[in-house]
C-alpha positions as CSV (number, residue, x, y, z in Angstrom):
1,M,-34.2,30.9,-10.9
2,S,-37.3,31.5,-13.0
3,K,-40.6,29.8,-12.6
4,K,-39.9,27.7,-15.7
5,Q,-36.6,26.6,-14.3
6,K,-37.9,25.6,-10.8
7,R,-37.4,22.0,-10.0
8,D,-40.2,19.6,-9.1
9,P,-40.2,19.6,-5.3
10,K,-40.4,15.7,-5.3
11,T,-36.8,15.7,-6.8
12,L,-35.2,17.9,-4.2
13,M,-33.4,16.4,-1.2
14,M,-34.7,19.3,0.8
15,T,-38.3,17.9,0.3
16,A,-37.3,14.4,1.4
17,L,-35.6,15.7,4.6
18,A,-38.4,18.1,5.4
19,N,-41.0,15.3,5.1
20,H,-38.8,13.1,7.3
21,F,-38.2,15.5,10.1
22,G,-41.7,16.9,10.0
23,K,-42.2,19.7,12.7
24,I,-38.4,19.8,13.4
25,S,-37.0,22.9,11.7
26,P,-33.7,22.3,9.8
27,S,-32.2,25.1,11.8
28,E,-32.8,23.1,15.0
29,L,-30.9,20.0,13.8
30,I,-27.6,19.3,15.5
31,T,-24.9,17.7,13.3
32,A,-21.6,15.9,14.0
33,T,-19.0,14.9,11.4
34,R,-16.3,12.3,11.3
35,Q,-13.5,12.2,8.6
36,F,-12.1,8.9,7.4
37,P,-9.2,8.4,5.0
38,I,-9.9,7.3,1.4
39,T,-8.1,4.0,2.3
40,A,-11.0,3.3,4.8
41,R,-13.7,3.6,2.2
42,V,-14.6,-0.1,1.9
43,D,-14.5,-0.6,5.8
44,L,-16.7,2.5,6.2
45,Q,-19.3,1.3,3.8
46,R,-19.4,-2.1,5.4
47,A,-19.7,-0.6,8.9
48,V,-22.6,1.7,7.8
49,D,-24.3,-1.3,6.1
50,H,-24.0,-3.4,9.3
51,I,-25.4,-0.6,11.5
52,F,-28.4,0.1,9.3
53,A,-29.1,-3.6,8.8
54,E,-28.9,-4.4,12.6
55,K,-29.9,-1.4,14.5
56,F,-32.0,1.2,12.8
57,E,-34.8,1.7,10.2
58,A,-33.2,3.5,7.2
59,K,-33.9,4.7,3.6
60,A,-31.2,5.6,1.3
61,F,-31.3,8.4,-1.3
62,G,-28.8,9.1,-4.1
63,A,-27.6,12.7,-3.8
64,H,-26.7,14.6,-7.0
65,R,-25.5,18.2,-7.7
66,S,-23.8,19.9,-10.5
67,Y,-21.2,22.3,-9.2
68,G,-20.3,21.4,-5.6
69,F,-16.6,21.4,-4.8
70,S,-16.8,20.8,-1.1
71,A,-18.0,17.7,0.7
72,L,-21.8,17.4,0.7
73,S,-23.3,18.8,3.9
74,F,-26.9,19.2,5.4
75,S,-26.8,22.9,4.6
76,D,-26.3,21.9,0.9
77,C,-29.3,19.6,1.2
78,M,-31.6,22.2,2.8
79,T,-31.5,24.7,0.0
80,D,-33.2,25.0,-3.4
81,G,-31.0,27.7,-4.7
82,S,-29.0,27.7,-8.0
83,D,-27.4,24.3,-7.3
84,P,-29.9,22.3,-5.3
85,V,-29.1,18.7,-4.2
86,L,-31.4,16.4,-6.2
87,I,-32.6,12.9,-5.6
88,G,-31.5,10.5,-8.1
89,P,-30.2,6.8,-8.5
90,L,-27.8,5.5,-5.9
91,Q,-24.3,5.5,-7.4
92,Y,-21.5,3.0,-6.6
93,D,-17.8,2.6,-7.3
94,E,-16.2,-0.8,-7.4
95,V,-13.1,-0.8,-5.3
96,D,-10.4,-3.5,-5.6
97,I,-9.4,-5.0,-2.3
98,G,-7.5,-7.9,-3.7
99,D,-10.5,-10.4,-3.4
100,E,-12.1,-12.3,-6.1
101,H,-14.6,-9.6,-6.6
102,P,-14.3,-5.8,-6.0
103,A,-16.3,-4.2,-3.1
104,R,-19.2,-1.9,-4.1
105,C,-19.1,1.4,-2.3
106,M,-21.7,4.2,-2.4
107,K,-20.7,7.7,-3.6
108,Q,-22.9,10.6,-2.3
109,V,-25.8,9.2,-0.3
110,V,-28.3,10.5,2.3
111,W,-30.1,8.2,4.7
112,T,-33.3,9.1,6.6
113,C,-33.4,7.1,9.7
114,R,-35.4,6.3,12.8
115,D,-34.3,5.0,16.3
116,G,-37.7,4.3,18.0
117,K,-39.3,7.7,18.2
118,T,-36.1,9.6,17.5
119,L,-35.6,10.7,13.8
120,F,-32.2,11.4,12.4
121,S,-30.3,11.5,9.1
122,V,-26.8,10.5,7.8
123,I,-24.8,11.7,4.9
124,L,-21.9,9.8,3.4
125,A,-19.9,12.1,1.1
126,M,-16.9,11.4,-1.1
127,P,-14.2,14.0,-1.4
128,E,-14.9,16.4,-4.4
129,R,-12.4,17.3,-7.1
130,H,-10.7,20.2,-5.2
131,S,-11.2,18.9,-1.6
132,E,-8.2,17.8,0.4
133,D,-10.4,16.0,3.0
134,G,-11.1,12.3,3.1
135,I,-14.5,10.7,3.2
136,S,-16.9,12.5,5.5
137,L,-19.8,11.0,7.4
138,T,-22.3,13.4,9.1
139,I,-25.2,12.7,11.4
140,A,-28.0,15.1,12.0
141,V,-30.2,14.7,15.1
142,P,-32.9,16.6,16.8
143,P,-31.9,18.9,19.8
144,G,-32.0,17.4,23.3
145,E,-30.4,14.6,25.2
146,A,-31.9,11.8,23.2
147,G,-30.5,13.1,20.0
148,L,-27.1,13.8,21.6
149,A,-26.9,10.2,23.0
150,L,-27.9,8.7,19.7
151,S,-25.3,10.7,17.8
152,R,-22.5,9.7,20.2
153,K,-23.6,6.0,20.1
154,F,-23.9,5.9,16.3
155,L,-20.4,7.4,15.7
156,H,-18.7,5.4,18.5
157,E,-20.0,2.1,17.1
158,L,-19.1,3.2,13.5
159,E,-15.6,4.0,14.4
160,Q,-15.2,0.7,16.3
161,L,-16.4,-1.2,13.3
162,V,-14.1,0.6,10.8
163,N,-11.0,0.1,13.1
164,R,-11.8,-3.6,13.6
165,N,-12.4,-4.8,10.2
166,S,-9.8,-3.5,7.8
167,S,-10.3,-4.9,4.3
168,F,-6.6,-4.3,3.5
169,R,-5.1,-5.9,6.6
170,G,-2.7,-8.7,5.7
171,K,-2.4,-7.6,2.1
172,V,0.4,-5.9,0.0
173,I,-0.7,-2.5,-1.0
174,S,0.5,1.0,-2.2
175,L,-1.2,4.3,-2.6
176,E,-2.1,5.5,-6.0
177,Q,-1.5,9.2,-6.8
178,A,-4.7,11.0,-7.7
179,S,-5.2,13.2,-10.8
180,R,-6.3,16.0,-8.5
181,Y,-3.8,18.9,-8.1
182,S,-3.6,18.5,-4.3
183,G,-1.4,15.5,-4.7
184,K,-3.4,13.5,-2.1
185,S,-3.8,9.8,-2.5
186,G,-6.8,8.9,-4.6
187,S,-7.1,5.1,-4.1
188,V,-5.3,1.9,-3.0
189,R,-3.7,-0.6,-5.2
190,V,-3.5,-4.2,-4.0
191,H,-0.5,-6.1,-5.3
192,K,-0.9,-9.8,-6.0
193,L,2.7,-10.8,-5.4
194,R,4.0,-14.3,-6.2
195,Q,4.4,-16.6,-3.3
196,V,8.1,-17.0,-2.4
197,V,9.1,-19.9,-0.1
198,R,12.3,-20.1,1.8
199,E,14.0,-22.5,-0.6
200,D,13.7,-19.7,-3.3
201,V,15.7,-17.2,-1.2
202,I,19.2,-17.8,-2.3
203,L,21.4,-16.0,0.2
204,P,24.5,-16.9,2.3
205,A,23.5,-19.0,5.3
206,K,24.6,-16.3,7.7
207,T,22.6,-13.6,5.8
208,L,19.6,-15.7,5.8
209,Q,19.9,-16.5,9.6
210,L,20.3,-12.8,10.4
211,L,17.3,-11.9,8.3
212,E,15.0,-14.5,10.0
213,R,16.3,-13.5,13.5
214,N,15.5,-9.9,12.9
215,V,12.1,-10.5,11.2
216,T,10.3,-13.8,11.8
217,E,11.9,-14.7,15.1
218,F,11.6,-11.1,16.3
219,I,7.8,-11.1,15.5
220,K,7.4,-14.5,17.1
221,F,8.6,-13.0,20.4
222,R,7.1,-9.5,20.0
223,T,4.4,-10.1,22.6
224,K,7.0,-11.4,25.2
225,L,9.3,-8.4,24.5
226,R,6.4,-6.0,25.1
227,E,5.7,-7.6,28.4
228,L,9.3,-7.1,29.2
229,G,8.9,-3.3,28.4
230,M,11.0,-3.6,25.3
231,P,10.3,-1.7,22.0
232,V,8.5,-3.8,19.4
233,K,9.0,-1.6,16.4
234,K,12.1,-2.2,14.2
235,G,14.0,-0.7,11.3
236,L,16.0,-2.7,8.8
237,L,18.3,-1.7,5.9
238,F,18.8,-4.0,3.0
239,Y,21.8,-3.0,0.9
240,G,23.8,-4.5,-1.9
241,P,24.5,-4.2,-5.6
242,P,21.5,-4.2,-8.0
243,G,19.9,-7.5,-8.8
244,T,21.1,-9.3,-5.6
245,G,17.6,-10.2,-4.3
246,K,16.5,-7.3,-2.0
247,T,13.0,-7.0,-3.6
248,H,12.8,-10.8,-4.0
249,T,13.4,-11.1,-0.2
250,I,10.7,-8.6,0.5
251,H,8.2,-10.8,-1.4
252,Y,9.4,-13.7,0.7
253,L,8.9,-11.7,4.0
254,A,5.4,-10.7,2.8
255,S,4.6,-14.4,2.2
256,Q,5.8,-15.3,5.7
257,L,3.9,-12.6,7.5
258,P,0.3,-13.2,6.5
259,D,-1.1,-11.2,9.4
260,H,0.9,-8.1,8.4
261,T,-0.1,-5.5,5.9
262,T,2.8,-4.7,3.6
263,L,3.0,-1.1,2.3
264,L,5.3,-0.5,-0.7
265,I,6.6,3.0,-1.2
266,T,8.4,3.6,-4.5
267,A,10.5,6.5,-5.5
268,N,7.6,8.5,-7.1
269,Q,5.5,8.0,-4.1
270,V,7.7,9.6,-1.4
271,G,5.5,12.6,-1.3
272,L,2.8,10.5,0.3
273,L,5.1,9.3,3.1
274,E,2.9,11.0,5.9
275,E,-0.2,9.1,4.6
276,Y,1.7,5.8,4.3
277,C,2.9,6.1,7.9
278,A,-0.6,7.0,9.2
279,L,-2.0,4.0,7.3
280,A,0.8,1.7,8.8
281,R,-0.3,2.8,12.3
282,F,-3.9,2.2,11.5
283,L,-3.4,-1.3,9.9
284,Q,-0.6,-2.5,12.3
285,P,1.0,-5.0,12.5
286,A,2.5,-3.7,9.3
287,M,5.7,-3.8,7.2
288,L,6.5,-0.4,5.6
289,V,8.9,-0.8,2.7
290,I,10.8,2.2,1.1
291,E,12.6,1.1,-2.0
292,D,15.7,3.0,-3.1
293,A,15.8,4.9,0.2
294,D,19.0,6.8,-0.9
295,L,16.6,8.9,-3.2
296,I,15.1,10.6,-0.1
297,A,17.6,9.8,2.6
298,R,20.9,10.6,1.1
299,N,23.6,12.6,3.0
300,R,22.5,16.1,3.5
301,D,25.8,17.4,2.0
302,D,24.7,15.9,-1.3
303,M,21.2,17.4,-1.4
304,N,20.3,20.0,-4.1
305,S,17.2,21.7,-2.5
306,P,15.4,22.3,0.7
307,C,12.6,20.1,-0.6
308,E,14.9,17.0,-0.5
309,E,16.0,17.8,3.0
310,S,12.3,18.3,4.0
311,L,11.5,14.7,2.8
312,L,14.5,13.4,4.8
313,N,13.4,15.2,8.0
314,Q,9.9,13.9,7.4
315,L,11.2,10.3,7.2
316,L,13.2,10.7,10.3
317,N,10.4,12.3,12.3
318,E,8.0,9.6,11.3
319,M,10.4,6.9,12.5
320,D,11.1,8.7,15.7
321,G,7.3,9.5,16.2
322,L,6.3,5.9,16.3
323,R,5.4,4.7,19.8
324,E,7.8,2.0,20.9
325,D,4.9,-0.4,21.2
326,A,3.9,0.2,17.5
327,E,4.0,-3.2,15.7
328,I,5.6,-1.7,12.6
329,L,8.6,-2.9,10.6
330,F,10.4,-0.3,8.5
331,V,12.5,-1.9,5.6
332,L,14.7,0.4,3.6
333,T,16.5,-0.8,0.5
334,T,19.4,0.8,-1.3
335,N,22.1,0.0,-3.8
336,R,24.3,2.8,-2.4
337,P,24.5,2.7,1.4
338,E,27.5,5.0,1.4
339,Q,25.2,7.8,0.3
340,L,22.7,7.5,3.2
341,E,22.4,10.2,5.8
342,T,24.2,9.0,8.9
343,A,21.4,10.3,11.2
344,L,19.3,7.5,9.6
345,S,21.7,4.6,9.0
346,S,23.8,4.9,12.0
347,R,21.3,5.4,14.8
348,P,19.6,2.5,16.5
349,G,15.8,3.3,16.9
350,R,15.7,4.2,13.3
351,I,17.7,1.4,11.7
352,D,18.4,-1.4,14.1
353,Q,20.0,-3.8,11.7
354,S,21.8,-3.6,8.4
355,I,21.8,-6.6,6.2
356,E,24.1,-7.0,3.2
357,F,22.9,-8.7,0.1
358,P,26.2,-9.8,-1.6
359,L,26.8,-11.1,-5.0
360,P,26.3,-14.9,-4.9
361,D,29.2,-17.2,-4.2
362,E,29.8,-20.5,-6.1
363,E,27.3,-22.4,-4.0
364,G,24.8,-19.7,-4.4
365,R,25.2,-19.5,-8.2
366,R,24.7,-23.3,-8.4
367,K,21.4,-23.0,-6.4
368,L,20.3,-20.0,-8.7
369,V,20.9,-22.1,-11.8
370,K,18.8,-24.9,-10.4
371,L,16.0,-22.5,-9.2
372,Y,15.8,-20.4,-12.5
373,G,16.4,-23.5,-14.7
374,R,13.7,-25.6,-13.3
375,G,11.8,-27.2,-16.1
376,L,15.0,-27.7,-18.0
377,S,17.1,-30.8,-18.0
378,I,20.6,-29.6,-17.1
379,K,23.5,-32.0,-16.7
380,E,25.8,-31.5,-13.9
381,K,28.8,-30.7,-16.1
382,L,26.9,-28.0,-17.8
383,S,25.7,-26.6,-14.5
384,D,29.3,-26.4,-13.3
385,L,30.1,-24.6,-16.6
386,I,27.4,-22.0,-16.0
387,V,28.5,-21.5,-12.4
388,K,32.0,-20.8,-13.6
389,K,31.0,-18.4,-16.4
390,T,28.8,-16.3,-14.0
391,E,31.4,-15.5,-11.5
392,H,30.7,-12.0,-10.1
393,A,27.2,-12.1,-11.7
394,S,24.1,-11.0,-9.8
395,P,21.0,-13.4,-9.3
396,A,19.1,-11.2,-11.7
397,F,21.7,-11.8,-14.4
398,I,21.6,-15.5,-13.8
399,K,17.7,-15.5,-14.0
400,E,17.9,-13.8,-17.3
401,L,20.6,-16.1,-18.6
402,M,18.5,-19.2,-17.9
403,R,15.4,-17.6,-19.6
404,R,17.4,-16.8,-22.7
405,S,19.0,-20.1,-22.7
406,A,15.5,-21.8,-22.6
407,Q,14.5,-19.6,-25.5
408,H,17.4,-21.0,-27.6
409,V,16.4,-24.5,-26.7
410,L,12.9,-23.9,-28.0
411,Q,14.2,-22.1,-31.2
412,A,16.4,-25.0,-31.9
413,G,13.3,-27.3,-31.8
414,G,14.3,-29.0,-28.6
415,K,12.1,-29.9,-25.7
416,D,13.7,-29.3,-22.3
417,V,17.4,-30.4,-22.7
418,L,19.7,-27.5,-22.2
419,Q,23.0,-27.8,-24.2
420,E,26.2,-25.7,-23.9
421,E,25.6,-24.0,-27.2
422,H,22.3,-22.6,-26.0
423,V,24.1,-21.1,-23.0
424,T,26.9,-19.7,-25.2
425,L,24.4,-18.0,-27.5
426,A,22.6,-16.5,-24.5
427,L,25.9,-15.2,-23.1
428,E,26.8,-13.7,-26.5
429,D,23.6,-11.7,-26.5
430,M,24.0,-10.5,-22.9
431,L,27.7,-9.9,-22.8
432,F,28.9,-8.8,-26.2
433,S,26.0,-8.0,-28.7
434,G,24.4,-5.5,-26.4
435,G,27.5,-3.8,-25.3
436,S,28.5,-2.5,-21.9
437,L,25.3,-0.7,-21.2
438,N,23.2,-3.9,-21.7
439,L,25.6,-5.7,-19.3
440,K,25.0,-3.0,-16.8
441,L,21.3,-3.1,-17.2
442,L,21.3,-6.8,-16.6
443,G,23.2,-6.6,-13.4
444,G,26.2,-8.6,-14.6
445,A,29.9,-8.1,-14.6
446,M,32.2,-9.0,-17.4
447,T,34.6,-11.8,-16.4
448,A,37.4,-13.6,-18.1
449,A,35.6,-16.9,-17.3
450,A,32.5,-15.8,-19.2
451,A,34.5,-14.7,-22.3
452,E,36.2,-18.1,-22.6
């Protein structure tokens, strides 16, 4: 670097650290680093804020560099070479945690700190573009017993605060795939699911009782079961035709378990299975939901590549690897239970209870018409007719039928009174005009009663 290109020393992080530590040479400093998952970013920020506000004197500096591809370190901050770390404005990201306002989290930041007479410094560094690590926090202290004790005390308290105050606990979340080539998760998405009450879960009475016995009642007695030396983790399999309410029921369970964190794994996120399971252990009690489980857990004889079998083995290992006292519910859903690998579906300890979601019977269809037709005035005779015409139809089909019927009411200039001709027009669109593919997409089944 030429003389003309040299930086003003006041802009260098190296200068700020040298002024802070005074006679202590950079080569004498002792550093210790802790790695935190990207999902702990908000909790880590809050923990650091709390420690500095309550325990130590600290001054924050925004750290900026042009070409760094590894996590910022004290070695980086102690050089004025071709890519020195510069002091600049503090930078923040706003992270959605499902609250009214997002949480503000610092990016690259260096603190100069004091504990009485002991000087120390802390770096909080976000992962860079090509880094596979999570967030790193590094503390640098002078040599000697005082510095060592301070380092241990600081990191211990920090970890306790992060583990105690999860900003995602009790929420419904999924990991977002990052744009980086590494495939690691980049952020967390908080889902704001609609509240589903028990009256909105239209299932046969025996199915609903089995569901509650294996979820809400099981959790109610989880502490007593643990005291008896019984396992408190559980695996459930929801199976049945498309549109029969498996996902709807998961929304209901999430509503009923406010102290549980619900983690949703969709088909395109199975590559993040290891991270999901680690997060479930961290946030327990948790409910880990794998939708369309047959995509990664189908019979080995039907697999087309070693990669598919590797995902299956990873799922089996994760379920087996959980301690028996782990407060985690695995919920797997599938439309094709016959294709599942028997090592998963037929072994207690992995799947402890299978629950079938059948097509609704006559009583169920009547409840569905009432549920999805709320807001409309429907005479009992017309309700009976809809129930007859929707034999073998799924709840999803009935939901769409009521929506289209309501639309025909509005198009005809009516207010809220449903007539038979409105239902007939809706069925015409769904059963005949769209062809067999449309019927399949809607989760219905052609019946003689519907055609009449």
